[in-house]
C-alpha positions as CSV (number, residue, x, y, z in Angstrom):
1,M,13.6,-21.5,-14.9
2,G,11.5,-19.5,-12.3
3,I,13.2,-18.6,-9.0
4,F,9.9,-18.4,-7.1
5,E,8.2,-21.3,-5.2
6,R,4.5,-21.9,-4.9
7,K,3.0,-23.2,-1.7
8,E,1.3,-26.6,-1.9
9,G,-2.4,-26.4,-2.6
10,V,-2.3,-22.9,-4.1
11,T,-3.3,-22.7,-7.8
12,A,-0.9,-21.3,-10.3
13,S,-3.4,-18.6,-11.2
14,S,-3.9,-17.4,-7.6
15,W,-0.2,-17.6,-6.9
16,I,1.0,-15.6,-9.8
17,Y,-1.7,-13.0,-9.2
18,D,-0.6,-12.5,-5.6
19,T,3.1,-12.6,-6.4
20,L,2.8,-10.1,-9.3
21,R,0.6,-7.9,-7.2
22,Q,3.2,-7.7,-4.4
23,D,6.0,-7.1,-6.9
24,L,4.1,-4.3,-8.6
25,V,3.3,-2.7,-5.2
26,N,6.9,-3.1,-4.0
27,G,8.3,-1.4,-7.0
28,R,10.0,-4.4,-8.6
29,F,9.0,-3.1,-12.0
30,T,9.8,0.4,-13.3
31,A,6.9,2.8,-13.7
32,G,5.9,2.9,-17.3
33,E,7.7,-0.4,-18.1
34,K,6.2,-2.6,-20.8
35,L,5.9,-6.2,-19.5
36,A,7.2,-8.9,-21.8
37,I,5.1,-12.1,-21.4
38,S,7.9,-14.4,-22.3
39,A,10.2,-12.8,-19.7
40,L,7.5,-13.1,-17.0
41,K,6.9,-16.8,-17.9
42,E,10.6,-17.4,-17.4
43,R,11.0,-15.3,-14.3
44,Y,8.1,-16.8,-12.4
45,G,8.0,-20.3,-13.9
46,V,4.3,-20.3,-14.9
47,G,2.4,-21.2,-18.0
48,L,0.8,-18.7,-20.4
49,S,-2.8,-19.3,-19.3
50,P,-2.5,-18.5,-15.6
51,L,-0.1,-15.6,-16.4
52,R,-2.6,-14.0,-18.8
53,E,-5.4,-14.5,-16.3
54,A,-3.4,-12.8,-13.6
55,L,-2.4,-9.9,-15.8
56,N,-6.0,-9.3,-16.8
57,R,-7.0,-9.3,-13.2
58,L,-4.3,-6.9,-12.2
59,A,-5.3,-4.5,-15.1
60,A,-8.9,-4.6,-13.8
61,Y,-7.5,-3.9,-10.3
62,G,-5.6,-0.9,-11.5
63,L,-2.0,-2.1,-11.0
64,L,-1.4,-2.6,-14.7
65,I,-2.6,-0.9,-17.9
66,Q,-3.8,-3.1,-20.7
67,E,-3.0,-1.7,-24.1
68,N,-5.0,-2.7,-27.1
69,Q,-3.2,-5.6,-28.8
70,R,0.0,-4.4,-27.3
71,G,0.2,-6.2,-24.0
72,F,0.5,-4.7,-20.5
73,R,2.4,-1.8,-19.0
74,V,3.1,-0.6,-15.5
75,P,1.3,2.7,-14.8
76,R,3.4,5.8,-14.6
77,L,3.7,7.8,-11.5
78,A,1.8,11.1,-11.4
79,R,1.3,13.8,-8.8
80,D,-2.4,14.2,-9.4
81,E,-3.0,10.5,-9.0
82,L,-1.1,10.4,-5.7
83,D,-3.1,13.4,-4.5
84,D,-6.3,11.7,-5.5
85,I,-5.3,8.4,-3.8
86,A,-4.3,10.2,-0.5
87,D,-7.6,12.2,-0.5
88,M,-9.7,9.0,-0.9
89,R,-7.7,7.2,1.8
90,R,-8.4,10.0,4.2
91,E,-12.1,10.0,3.4
92,L,-12.7,6.2,3.2
93,E,-10.3,5.0,5.9
94,G,-11.4,7.8,8.2
95,M,-15.1,6.7,7.7
96,A,-14.2,3.1,8.2
97,L,-12.3,3.8,11.4
98,E,-15.2,5.8,12.9
99,R,-17.6,2.9,12.2
100,A,-15.1,0.3,13.5
101,I,-14.7,2.1,16.8
102,Q,-18.5,2.4,17.2
103,R,-19.0,-1.3,16.3
104,G,-15.9,-3.1,17.5
105,D,-16.3,-5.7,20.3
106,A,-13.9,-7.2,22.8
107,E,-12.6,-9.7,20.3
108,W,-11.7,-6.9,18.0
109,E,-9.9,-5.1,20.8
110,S,-7.8,-8.2,21.5
111,E,-7.0,-8.6,17.8
112,L,-6.0,-5.0,17.5
113,L,-3.7,-5.1,20.5
114,A,-2.1,-8.3,19.1
115,A,-1.6,-6.7,15.6
116,A,-0.1,-3.6,17.2
117,H,2.3,-5.7,19.3
118,R,3.5,-7.7,16.3
119,L,4.0,-4.5,14.3
120,K,5.9,-2.8,17.2
121,R,8.3,-5.8,17.4
122,A,9.0,-5.5,13.7
123,D,9.5,-1.7,14.1
124,E,12.5,-2.6,16.4
125,A,14.1,-4.8,13.8
126,P,15.1,-2.8,10.7
127,E,16.3,-5.9,8.9
128,M,12.7,-7.2,8.8
129,E,11.5,-4.8,6.2
130,E,9.3,-7.2,4.2
131,E,7.8,-8.6,7.4
132,W,7.2,-5.1,8.6
133,E,5.3,-4.3,5.4
134,R,3.1,-7.4,5.9
135,L,2.4,-6.6,9.5
136,H,1.8,-3.0,8.7
137,M,-0.9,-3.9,6.2
138,R,-2.4,-6.4,8.7
139,F,-2.5,-3.7,11.4
140,H,-4.4,-1.2,9.2
141,R,-6.8,-4.0,8.1
142,T,-7.5,-5.0,11.7
143,L,-8.0,-1.4,12.8
144,V,-11.0,-0.9,10.4
145,A,-12.2,-4.5,10.2
146,P,-15.5,-4.2,12.1
147,C,-16.7,-1.2,10.0
148,G,-19.5,-3.4,8.7
149,S,-18.9,-2.9,4.9
150,A,-17.1,-5.4,2.8
151,W,-17.1,-3.0,-0.1
152,L,-15.5,-0.2,2.0
153,L,-12.8,-2.6,3.0
154,R,-12.2,-3.7,-0.6
155,F,-11.8,-0.1,-1.7
156,I,-9.5,0.7,1.2
157,E,-7.2,-2.3,0.4
158,Q,-7.1,-1.2,-3.3
159,L,-6.2,2.4,-2.3
160,H,-3.4,1.0,0.0
161,D,-1.9,-0.9,-2.8
162,Q,-2.0,2.1,-5.1
163,F,-0.6,4.4,-2.4
164,D,2.2,1.9,-1.6
165,R,3.4,2.0,-5.2
166,Y,4.6,5.5,-4.3
167,R,5.5,5.1,-0.6
168,R,7.7,2.0,-1.1
169,L,10.0,4.1,-3.3
170,A,10.8,6.3,-0.4
171,P,14.4,6.3,0.9
172,G,14.9,5.7,4.6
173,E,13.8,8.6,6.8
174,P,14.3,7.4,10.4
175,E,12.7,10.5,12.1
176,V,9.6,10.3,9.9
177,R,9.4,6.6,10.4
178,R,9.6,7.0,14.2
179,V,6.7,9.4,14.2
180,L,4.5,7.2,12.0
181,D,5.4,4.1,14.1
182,A,4.4,6.0,17.3
183,Q,1.1,7.0,15.7
184,H,0.1,3.3,15.3
185,G,0.2,2.9,19.1
186,E,-1.7,6.2,19.6
187,L,-4.4,5.0,17.1
188,V,-4.9,1.9,19.2
189,E,-5.2,3.9,22.4
190,L,-7.8,6.2,20.9
191,A,-9.7,3.3,19.4
192,L,-9.8,1.4,22.7
193,A,-10.9,4.6,24.4
194,R,-13.7,4.8,21.8
195,D,-12.5,8.3,21.0
196,V,-14.0,8.6,17.5
197,K,-13.1,12.2,16.9
198,G,-9.6,11.9,18.2
199,A,-8.9,8.8,16.2
200,R,-10.2,10.3,13.0
201,T,-8.1,13.4,13.5
202,L,-5.0,11.3,14.1
203,M,-5.7,9.0,11.1
204,D,-5.9,12.1,8.8
205,D,-2.6,13.3,10.1
206,H,-1.1,9.8,9.7
207,I,-2.1,9.6,6.1
208,Q,-0.9,13.1,5.4
209,R,2.5,12.4,6.8
210,S,2.7,9.2,4.7
211,Y,1.6,11.2,1.7
212,E,4.4,13.7,2.2
213,V,6.9,10.9,2.4
214,A,5.6,9.4,-0.9
215,L,5.5,12.8,-2.6
216,G,9.1,13.4,-1.8
217,S,10.3,10.0,-2.7
218,F,9.1,9.9,-6.2
219,A,9.9,13.6,-7.1
220,R,13.0,12.4,-8.9
221,E,10.9,10.0,-11.0
222,L,8.5,12.8,-12.2
223,D,8.3,14.2,-15.7
224,P,9.5,17.8,-15.8
225,A,5.9,19.0,-16.3
226,D,4.8,17.2,-13.1
227,R,7.8,18.7,-11.2
228,Q,6.7,22.2,-12.3
229,Q,3.1,21.4,-11.2
230,A,4.5,20.4,-7.8
231,G,6.2,23.7,-7.6
232,V,9.4,22.3,-6.0
233,G,12.4,20.2,-6.9
234,S,13.4,16.9,-5.4
235,A,15.7,18.5,-2.8
236,D,12.9,20.8,-1.6
237,L,10.5,18.0,-1.2
238,L,12.9,15.8,0.7
239,S,13.9,18.6,3.1
240,R,10.2,19.3,3.9
241,R,9.5,15.8,5.3
């Protein structure tokens, strides 16, 4: 019997896709884990058809690996992949932010202030971790929303999901979290001041700091070869944040 509830009016296919997507991003499954269809049906209380449709969509999206005639597997964590994701976030999110600042109107300014306010309230309530994650994603979406490119926004959202697979494994680091939280407010100030260069520079730093957290957090999960490639051990990475 599934322990999850579906909202009225939401199709089984859409619901299981969204639920599995969040569970994969949030680290509810182990990297490299093979997913058993029967166990997923039982856990989520859905039929085979909508489940298979969702799994195929998630494989196309990059959150699962489809193995020929062998089902689906959660992607492993890899240093070179995290490096690539962070680099692409800097490039694409920075570009989108520049365009958003140049194109954003008064309505966008109001929405951005509201998103920042909601996120700040969640910052002050550590017990609201899941709500914070939702509001954090909404803030970043709002920040770049008027960039003028639906494709750019899609790519950024996909990169965020892939990046968060690593970041969500991070243990609590209050000092790093405080710096990152403060940068959200600074990004709003620069965006409202239409300071394109300053906002781009701060966004690059924001992503870099988040990358360092993610890098340290999954060091213990790496294969020995990846640890050697990183050039440091888990303790070294964690102390560097």
